[in-house]
N, C-alpha and C positions, 0 to 999 in steps of 0.2 A: 741352446734350449731350443725348440721347435718353433717357438715365435719368433726368436732371433733371426733363425733361417728364413721364415717366412717373409718377414719385413725386410731382410738384408739381402738376401740371394734371389728368393723367387719373385717376390712382387715387382722388383726393379727390371728382372728379365722378362716378365709379362705385362710392363707398362705399354710397350710398343705395340704389341698384338691386340691388346685391349683397347687403346686409342684408334688403332685401325679398324677396329669392329666397330666402335661407336661412331665413327666418321662415315663409314661406309653406309650403316643403317641409317644414319641422319641424311646422307645425300640420296640414298634410294627413296626415302620417304618424303623430302622435301617436295619432289615432282610428282609422286603418285597423286593422281586426282580422277583416274578413269571411275573407281568404284565410288566415291563420294560424289561424283556428277550424275553418274546413272541411275543410283539408288537413294541419293539424299535429296532434301529441298534446299533452296538456296541458303537458308540459313545453317546449313551443316557443311557448305562447300569449304574447301580448304583454299588456301591464296594462289595456288596456281590455276585452279578453276576459273577464278575471276578473271585471272590473265588471258586464259582462252577465250573466256565468253566475250571479253572486250575485243580480241583479235577477230573474232567470228561476227561481231556487230560493226567491224571496221572502225573502232575507236583506238587506232593503231596509236597515236601518241600516249595515251592512257596507259594503254598495256604496256607500252615501253617503259613509262616512268614506273609502273609498279614492278616489271622484271627487273628494273634497276635496283630499286628498294630491295626486292627479294635477294638480289646478287649481293649487294652490300651486307645484307644481314647475314646470310650463308658466308660469305668472307670474313665477317667479324667473329662469328662463330668458331670457324675454323682457326683464325689467328689466336683467339683466346685460349682455344682447347691446345692448340700448339706450344703457345706459352706456358701452361700448365704442365701438359702432358709429354712436351718433345723432348728430343735428346738433350741430356745436359752434357757440358764440357767435361771431359776425365780431368779430375784433379791430379795435380802432381803430388806423388807421396814422397 
């Protein structure tokens, strides 16, 4: 049936490109802060804007700590997504 073809053939073969597209979109948006910094007020700023603001005001240790937190959050998201959507070993038949 068409539903079986979709779930057994099409969806597994598209899992990789869908995962890669989602991760690329996520990573490009995690650091995008120019628009929110230029057009928004501080309550609308993204996390990366705060890091850049602390770097600009020479509060380097706090900026490094925030950057490390952001790095850990991104790596955790990538690891979880890889566990869910990553390649599965081929089973012996």
